[in-house]
SEFIVO-222477 format. One record per residue (C-alpha): residue in three letters; x, y, z. Coordinates in pm, whole numbers, plus 50000, padded with zeros to 5 digits. Layout:
<site "Ala"; <X; Y; Z>>
...
This chain:
<site "Unk"; <51319; 51492; 49262>>
<site "Unk"; <51232; 51124; 49288>>
<site "Unk"; <50871; 51022; 49233>>
<site "Unk"; <50752; 50704; 49401>>
<site "Unk"; <50415; 50531; 49408>>
<site "Unk"; <50333; 50315; 49709>>
<site "Unk"; <50065; 50050; 49673>>
<site "Unk"; <49825; 49864; 49899>>
<site "Unk"; <49766; 49566; 49667>>
<site "Unk"; <49410; 49480; 49772>>
<site "Unk"; <49107; 49530; 49549>>
<site "Unk"; <48998; 49801; 49788>>
<site "Unk"; <49358; 49917; 49814>>
<site "Unk"; <49510; 50227; 49675>>
<site "Unk"; <49807; 50408; 49532>>
<site "Unk"; <49986; 50703; 49688>>
<site "Unk"; <50219; 50920; 49485>>
<site "Unk"; <50508; 51102; 49655>>
<site "Unk"; <50733; 51369; 49507>>
<site "Unk"; <51043; 51354; 49722>>
<site "Unk"; <50900; 51323; 50071>>
<site "Unk"; <50577; 51513; 49994>>
<site "Unk"; <50250; 51332; 49933>>
<site "Unk"; <50129; 51434; 49589>>
<site "Unk"; <49818; 51228; 49516>>
<site "Unk"; <49611; 50938; 49650>>
<site "Unk"; <49413; 50717; 49411>>
<site "Unk"; <49190; 50413; 49456>>
<site "Unk"; <49307; 50084; 49308>>
<site "Unk"; <49184; 50065; 48947>>
<site "Unk"; <48957; 49763; 48912>>
<site "Unk"; <48749; 49610; 48636>>
<site "Unk"; <48515; 49313; 48672>>
<site "Unk"; <48615; 49245; 49032>>
<site "Unk"; <48990; 49230; 48955>>
<site "Unk"; <49276; 49473; 48937>>
<site "Unk"; <49269; 49653; 48600>>
<site "Unk"; <49623; 49573; 48484>>
<site "Unk"; <49588; 49789; 48174>>
<site "Unk"; <49490; 50093; 48381>>
<site "Unk"; <49781; 50027; 48621>>
<site "Unk"; <50025; 49996; 48331>>
<site "Unk"; <49900; 50318; 48172>>
<site "Unk"; <49917; 50499; 48505>>
<site "Unk"; <50277; 50387; 48554>>
<site "Unk"; <50377; 50487; 48200>>
<site "Unk"; <50212; 50830; 48215>>
<site "Unk"; <50306; 50926; 48570>>
<site "Unk"; <50682; 50954; 48527>>
<site "Unk"; <50735; 50738; 48836>>
<site "Unk"; <51089; 50635; 48931>>
<site "Unk"; <51007; 50359; 49180>>
<site "Unk"; <50705; 50159; 49295>>
<site "Unk"; <50673; 50032; 49652>>
<site "Unk"; <50450; 49724; 49680>>
<site "Unk"; <50309; 49591; 50003>>
<site "Unk"; <50384; 49222; 50030>>
<site "Unk"; <50146; 49025; 50249>>
<site "Unk"; <50267; 48741; 50464>>
<site "Unk"; <50040; 48470; 50600>>
<site "Unk"; <50201; 48360; 50928>>
<site "Unk"; <49955; 48074; 50981>>
<site "Unk"; <50056; 47891; 50665>>
<site "Unk"; <49688; 47814; 50604>>
<site "Unk"; <49534; 47890; 50269>>
<site "Unk"; <49297; 48181; 50293>>
<site "Unk"; <49084; 48330; 50019>>
<site "Unk"; <49203; 48685; 50093>>
<site "Unk"; <49567; 48574; 50091>>
<site "Unk"; <49527; 48411; 49749>>
<site "Unk"; <49376; 48723; 49593>>
<site "Unk"; <49636; 48951; 49752>>
<site "Unk"; <49912; 48727; 49614>>
<site "Unk"; <49747; 48735; 49271>>
<site "Unk"; <49719; 49116; 49284>>
<site "Unk"; <50080; 49142; 49399>>
<site "Unk"; <50187; 48936; 49096>>
<site "Unk"; <49981; 49149; 48858>>
<site "Unk"; <50134; 49468; 48999>>
<site "Unk"; <50488; 49326; 48975>>
<site "Unk"; <50422; 49228; 48613>>
<site "Unk"; <50295; 49579; 48532>>
<site "Unk"; <50615; 49725; 48676>>
<site "Unk"; <50829; 49477; 48481>>
<site "Unk"; <50651; 49550; 48153>>
<site "Unk"; <50674; 49926; 48212>>
<site "Unk"; <51042; 49878; 48307>>
<site "Unk"; <50992; 50060; 48636>>
<site "Unk"; <51185; 49925; 48934>>
<site "Unk"; <50992; 49814; 49240>>
<site "Unk"; <51070; 49731; 49600>>
<site "Unk"; <50858; 49540; 49847>>
<site "Unk"; <50761; 49624; 50203>>
<site "Unk"; <50628; 49351; 50428>>
<site "Unk"; <50307; 49426; 50613>>
<site "Unk"; <50474; 49259; 50912>>
<site "Unk"; <50731; 49541; 50910>>
<site "Unk"; <50540; 49860; 50832>>
<site "Unk"; <50232; 49793; 51046>>
<site "Unk"; <50426; 49741; 51372>>
<site "Unk"; <50631; 50053; 51290>>
<site "Unk"; <50308; 50254; 51319>>
<site "Unk"; <50171; 50034; 51603>>
<site "Unk"; <49898; 49909; 51367>>
<site "Unk"; <49942; 49538; 51433>>
<site "Unk"; <49753; 49320; 51680>>
<site "Unk"; <50033; 49059; 51675>>
<site "Unk"; <50206; 49061; 52012>>
<site "Unk"; <49984; 49345; 52131>>
<site "Unk"; <49890; 49346; 52497>>
<site "Unk"; <49536; 49216; 52555>>
<site "Unk"; <49492; 49515; 52785>>
<site "Unk"; <49512; 49750; 52487>>
<site "Unk"; <49222; 49796; 52243>>
<site "Unk"; <49244; 49601; 51919>>
<site "Unk"; <49378; 49785; 51615>>
<site "Unk"; <49113; 49842; 51348>>
<site "Unk"; <49109; 49981; 50995>>
<site "Unk"; <48995; 50311; 51145>>
<site "Unk"; <49334; 50344; 51312>>
<site "Unk"; <49524; 50348; 50981>>
<site "Unk"; <49277; 50602; 50837>>
<site "Unk"; <49309; 50827; 51142>>
<site "Unk"; <49689; 50807; 51128>>
<site "Unk"; <49712; 50887; 50755>>
<site "Unk"; <49463; 51172; 50794>>
<site "Unk"; <49663; 51324; 51081>>
<site "Unk"; <50008; 51285; 50919>>
<site "Unk"; <49907; 51429; 50582>>
<site "Unk"; <49608; 51650; 50658>>
<site "Unk"; <49378; 51420; 50457>>
<site "Unk"; <49005; 51363; 50493>>
<site "Unk"; <48983; 50993; 50409>>
<site "Unk"; <48672; 50808; 50522>>
<site "Unk"; <48691; 50489; 50726>>
<site "Unk"; <48585; 50292; 50418>>
<site "Unk"; <48903; 50417; 50244>>
<site "Unk"; <49147; 50225; 50462>>
<site "Unk"; <49324; 50091; 50151>>
<site "Unk"; <49410; 50447; 50047>>
<site "Unk"; <49531; 50522; 50400>>
<site "Unk"; <49749; 50213; 50399>>
<site "Unk"; <49903; 50308; 50062>>
<site "Unk"; <49997; 50646; 50215>>
<site "Unk"; <50145; 50482; 50525>>
<site "Unk"; <50343; 50229; 50318>>
<site "Unk"; <50499; 50517; 50127>>
<site "Unk"; <50565; 50709; 50448>>
<site "Unk"; <50731; 50403; 50601>>
<site "Unk"; <50950; 50350; 50292>>
<site "Unk"; <51064; 50712; 50292>>
<site "Unk"; <51143; 50700; 50665>>
<site "Unk"; <51348; 50381; 50625>>
<site "Unk"; <51546; 50541; 50342>>
<site "Unk"; <51637; 50842; 50557>>
<site "Unk"; <51753; 50615; 50834>>
């Protein structure tokens, strides 16, 4: 049975482990000194027996430099490097693809509808997987939903 880990790359992000199509475990992003702890990520990958890592790739449609975009790109690079060093294949999922799939994007959303918030991703992950994540754990919820999206796209 294939084991995948899906990752929300933010500092407050998370990792979700799936065995086949079943959610196995949800973990907060390991950090140290305000940055992703690359050593902890590498060790986790090496010890977990993972077959594939799914990384969320952010896309900045405005083309303007933003502090959050820079740090997400840096984290994305660190996570890719950890996968390369551990010799574990990875695939990327664009936020502009998975979020609209779950109706979690405000882009193109009717102004008559309420704005999507981080609470929406938490509520969705909690309902799909019988979790009890708090609203402050939206990064964990997004890691779960990224993995769910990947698995759904693979089934067709």
